Wavefront OBJ file of the C-alpha trace (Angstrom):
o trace
v 8.611 -6.875 -8.571
v 6.788 -9.684 -10.318
v 3.003 -9.737 -10.391
v 3.074 -12.891 -8.244
v 5.165 -11.198 -5.572
v 2.982 -8.108 -5.762
v -0.080 -10.319 -5.253
v 1.567 -11.957 -2.235
v 2.417 -8.545 -0.761
v -1.090 -7.151 -1.153
v -2.588 -10.415 0.078
v -0.343 -10.364 3.148
v -1.320 -6.769 3.884
v -5.029 -7.568 3.543
v -5.044 -8.853 7.123
v -5.350 -6.114 9.796
v -3.082 -7.950 12.252
v -0.327 -8.217 9.654
v -0.737 -4.548 8.726
v -0.400 -3.685 12.401
v 2.728 -5.842 12.715
v 4.231 -4.073 9.698
v 3.331 -0.679 11.178
v 4.999 -1.608 14.456
v 8.121 -2.800 12.646
v 8.517 0.614 11.001
v 9.783 1.956 14.327
v 12.189 -0.870 15.228
v 12.951 -4.546 14.784
v 11.184 -6.786 17.288
v 11.108 -10.401 18.400
v 8.085 -12.647 17.981
v 7.395 -12.317 21.718
v 7.505 -8.529 21.485
v 5.248 -8.541 18.442
v 2.756 -10.906 20.112
v 2.318 -8.830 23.280
v -0.605 -6.595 22.235
v -2.620 -9.429 20.671
v -4.874 -11.919 22.372
v -3.518 -14.785 20.264
v -0.867 -17.459 20.680
v 2.770 -17.094 19.693
v 2.085 -19.709 17.029
v -0.606 -17.478 15.495
v 1.788 -14.511 15.386
v 4.447 -16.800 13.901
v 1.998 -17.791 11.154
v 1.365 -14.131 10.379
v 5.121 -13.578 10.222
v 5.557 -16.525 7.839
v 3.003 -14.934 5.494
v 4.849 -11.606 5.707
v 8.154 -13.404 5.090
v 6.703 -15.249 2.097
v 5.696 -11.911 0.631
v 9.188 -10.516 1.206
v 7.969 -7.884 3.667
v 9.995 -9.092 6.659
v 13.054 -11.182 7.395
v 14.226 -12.823 10.590
v 17.820 -12.581 11.698
v 19.818 -13.934 14.581
v 21.343 -11.515 17.067
v 22.969 -13.583 19.829
v 19.976 -15.064 21.682
v 17.442 -12.789 19.974
v 15.787 -13.489 16.638
v 14.516 -10.063 15.630
v 12.079 -9.563 12.789
v 13.185 -6.887 10.339
v 10.979 -4.920 7.940
v 12.237 -4.989 4.340
v 11.539 -1.411 3.279
v 12.622 -1.889 -0.350
v 9.435 -3.892 -0.943
v 7.477 -0.735 -0.135
v 9.533 1.205 -2.677
v 8.525 -1.321 -5.330
v 4.886 -1.179 -4.239
v 4.978 2.613 -4.321
v 6.322 2.592 -7.885
v 3.530 0.225 -8.939
v 0.873 2.399 -7.269
v 2.331 5.629 -8.669
v 2.216 4.252 -12.218
v -1.538 3.738 -11.948
v -1.989 6.998 -10.077
v -0.320 8.841 -12.986
v -2.651 7.117 -15.448
v -5.689 8.095 -13.377
v -4.467 11.697 -13.126
v -4.004 11.824 -16.904
v -7.597 10.618 -17.370
v -8.855 13.293 -14.967
v -6.871 15.960 -16.822
v -8.448 14.868 -20.105
v -11.880 14.954 -18.462
v -11.167 18.441 -17.085
v -10.222 19.599 -20.601
v -13.451 18.183 -22.076
v -15.546 19.780 -19.317
v -13.789 23.123 -19.785
v -14.449 22.946 -23.522
v -18.109 22.098 -22.895
v -18.342 25.004 -20.438
v -16.852 27.397 -23.010
v -19.319 26.183 -25.632
v -22.222 26.701 -23.217
v -21.039 30.211 -22.289
v -20.697 31.200 -25.941
v -24.242 30.053 -26.744
v -25.881 31.789 -23.749
v -25.515 35.420 -24.952
v -27.438 34.541 -28.093
v -30.231 33.053 -25.980
v -30.393 36.250 -23.859
v -30.749 38.412 -26.976
v -34.001 36.666 -27.990
l 1 2 3 4 5 6 7 8 9 10 11 12 13 14 15 16 17 18 19 20 21 22 23 24 25 26 27 28 29 30 31 32 33 34 35 36 37 38 39 40 41 42 43 44 45 46 47 48 49 50 51 52 53 54 55 56 57 58 59 60 61 62 63 64 65 66 67 68 69 70 71 72 73 74 75 76 77 78 79 80 81 82 83 84 85 86 87 88 89 90 91 92 93 94 95 96 97 98 99 100 101 102 103 104 105 106 107 108 109 110 111 112 113 114 115 116 117 118 119
């Protein structure tokens, strides 16, 4: 996934309505009318949200006879997950190094304490 596409994906998901639409599409494809039902906005507003999600590659629209269902493109989430996991691994490595330094400092402190008690 290119950085530009990744930026579009995260930007698209920054909006709570779009995140909710994506969450609802995880259970099943839905039409624009079905997606618009729980919101107090126009169909045009929901369509704009869907265009942003489409532009980011998160959803596609297909034609099924008279229906035009919106479909969630799950492979985009796989790519996002890989990107997130890469940085998560780096953060975990930093924490492991910090843990090692703290453990070493703790050992040094414990070694010096008995001498202090003997005084």
